[in-house]
C-alpha positions as CSV (number, residue, x, y, z in Angstrom):
1,X,32.9,15.2,-70.7
2,X,33.4,18.9,-71.4
3,X,30.8,18.7,-74.2
4,X,28.4,17.1,-71.9
5,X,28.7,19.9,-69.4
6,X,28.3,22.5,-72.2
7,X,25.2,20.7,-73.5
8,X,23.7,20.7,-70.0
9,X,24.4,24.4,-69.5
10,X,22.8,25.2,-72.9
11,X,19.8,23.1,-72.0
12,X,19.4,24.8,-68.6
13,X,19.6,28.3,-70.1
14,X,17.1,27.4,-72.9
15,X,14.6,26.1,-70.3
16,X,15.1,29.1,-68.1
17,X,14.6,31.5,-71.0
18,X,11.6,29.6,-72.3
19,X,9.9,30.0,-68.9
20,X,10.5,33.7,-68.9
21,X,8.9,34.1,-72.4
22,X,5.6,32.5,-71.7
23,X,2.7,34.1,-73.7
24,X,-0.2,35.5,-71.7
25,X,-3.7,35.3,-73.2
26,X,-6.6,37.7,-73.1
27,X,-8.0,36.2,-69.9
28,X,-4.7,36.8,-68.1
29,X,-4.5,40.4,-69.4
30,X,-8.0,41.1,-68.2
31,X,-7.2,39.5,-64.8
32,X,-4.2,41.8,-64.5
33,X,-6.3,44.9,-65.5
34,X,-9.0,44.0,-63.0
35,X,-6.3,43.7,-60.2
36,X,-4.9,47.1,-61.1
37,X,-8.3,48.8,-61.3
38,X,-9.4,47.3,-57.9
39,X,-6.2,48.5,-56.3
40,X,-6.6,51.9,-57.9
41,X,-10.1,52.3,-56.7
42,X,-9.0,51.9,-53.1
43,X,-5.3,53.1,-53.1
44,X,-5.4,56.2,-55.3
45,X,-8.2,58.0,-53.4
46,X,-6.6,57.0,-50.1
47,X,-3.3,58.4,-51.3
48,X,-5.0,61.7,-52.4
49,X,-6.7,61.9,-49.0
50,X,-3.4,61.4,-47.1
51,X,-1.9,64.3,-49.1
52,X,-5.0,66.4,-48.5
53,X,-5.4,66.6,-52.3
54,X,-8.3,66.4,-54.7
55,X,-8.4,64.1,-57.7
56,X,-8.5,66.3,-60.8
57,X,-8.6,63.5,-63.4
58,X,-8.2,59.7,-63.4
59,X,-7.8,57.1,-66.1
60,X,-6.5,53.7,-67.0
61,X,-4.7,52.5,-70.1
62,X,-2.5,49.8,-71.5
63,X,1.2,50.6,-71.8
64,X,3.4,48.7,-74.2
65,X,7.0,47.6,-73.9
66,X,9.4,45.1,-75.5
67,X,11.0,45.0,-78.9
68,X,10.6,43.1,-82.1
69,X,8.7,39.9,-81.4
70,X,8.7,40.3,-77.6
71,X,5.5,42.3,-77.0
72,X,4.7,43.2,-73.4
73,X,1.7,45.0,-71.9
74,X,1.0,46.4,-68.5
75,X,-2.2,48.1,-67.3
76,X,-1.7,51.5,-65.6
77,X,-4.3,53.4,-63.5
78,X,-3.3,57.0,-63.1
79,X,-4.6,60.2,-61.5
80,X,-3.6,63.8,-61.4
81,X,-3.9,65.7,-58.1
82,X,-4.5,69.3,-57.2
83,X,-4.6,71.3,-54.0
84,X,-1.5,69.8,-52.4
85,X,2.1,70.8,-51.7
86,X,3.2,67.4,-50.4
87,X,6.9,66.6,-50.2
88,X,8.4,63.4,-51.5
89,X,8.8,62.2,-47.9
90,X,5.1,62.8,-47.3
91,X,4.3,60.9,-50.5
92,X,6.6,58.0,-49.4
93,X,4.8,57.8,-46.0
94,X,1.4,57.7,-47.7
95,X,2.6,54.9,-50.1
96,X,4.0,52.8,-47.2
97,X,0.8,53.4,-45.2
98,X,-1.0,51.7,-48.1
99,X,1.1,48.6,-47.6
100,X,3.6,49.1,-50.4
101,X,7.3,48.4,-49.8
102,X,9.2,51.6,-50.6
103,X,11.9,51.0,-53.2
104,X,12.6,54.5,-54.4
105,X,12.4,58.1,-53.1
106,X,14.4,60.5,-55.1
107,X,14.1,63.6,-57.3
108,X,12.3,61.5,-60.0
109,X,9.6,60.3,-57.7
110,X,8.5,57.8,-55.0
111,X,7.9,54.2,-55.8
112,X,6.6,51.2,-53.8
113,X,5.8,47.6,-54.6
114,X,3.1,45.3,-53.2
115,X,3.0,41.9,-54.8
116,X,2.7,42.3,-58.6
117,X,1.7,46.0,-58.3
118,X,3.8,49.1,-58.4
119,X,2.7,52.4,-57.0
120,X,4.5,55.5,-58.3
121,X,4.0,59.2,-57.4
122,X,5.8,62.3,-58.6
123,X,5.6,66.1,-58.6
124,X,6.8,67.9,-61.7
125,X,6.3,71.7,-61.8
126,X,3.5,71.4,-59.2
127,X,1.7,68.8,-61.2
128,X,1.2,65.8,-58.9
129,X,0.6,62.4,-60.5
130,X,0.2,58.9,-59.0
131,X,-0.4,55.6,-60.6
132,X,-0.8,51.9,-59.9
133,X,0.7,49.6,-62.5
134,X,0.5,45.9,-63.0
135,X,3.3,43.7,-64.3
136,X,4.3,43.6,-67.9
137,X,2.9,40.5,-69.5
138,X,4.2,39.0,-72.8
139,X,1.6,38.8,-75.6
140,X,1.4,37.6,-79.1
141,X,0.8,41.0,-80.7
142,X,1.2,43.7,-78.1
143,X,-2.3,45.1,-78.9
144,X,-5.2,45.1,-76.5
145,X,-7.0,48.3,-76.8
146,X,-6.3,51.9,-77.6
147,X,-7.0,55.1,-75.6
148,X,-7.9,56.0,-72.1
149,X,-10.5,54.5,-69.9
150,X,-12.1,56.9,-67.4
151,X,-11.8,55.3,-64.0
152,X,-14.2,57.7,-62.2
153,X,-12.4,57.2,-58.9
154,X,-14.1,58.2,-55.6
155,X,-13.4,61.8,-55.0
156,X,-13.0,62.6,-58.7
157,X,-15.7,64.9,-60.2
158,X,-16.1,63.8,-63.8
159,X,-18.4,66.8,-64.6
160,X,-17.1,70.1,-63.2
161,X,-20.6,71.6,-63.6
162,X,-22.0,69.2,-61.0
163,X,-19.6,70.5,-58.3
164,X,-21.0,74.0,-58.4
């Protein structure tokens, strides 16, 4: 009887771990990227406006995680802000006003979650950054694309000569 319980426990653990390690294909990665970019196009400019800041630069890119044969990717849409002196409490208010549930507000930064998305904002040496990130998805190789993708968010001048 004892071996039977042990066998059932091992089987349950195997099934649970197998469910967590499902591979995600190219279509699922692109769907996650699209979800992040759509949220970034609305949430990042609204966040900048709430802080009375200007978007200096904005970009998207894949970030990698995992180890050995457990490759994971998440798409991040990030911006750098100028012209603000917002406190972490003001950033937290702006994040919650966007519908994110606040899960962190400390010296490292302010973080909120909404569904599969994470919103993070920080101020390091008067450099303000904020990003929206999707969930980490397990892939076969951990490679999707390299480099930055210009997001050209509303309120971001991609050519400084045009703003003169």
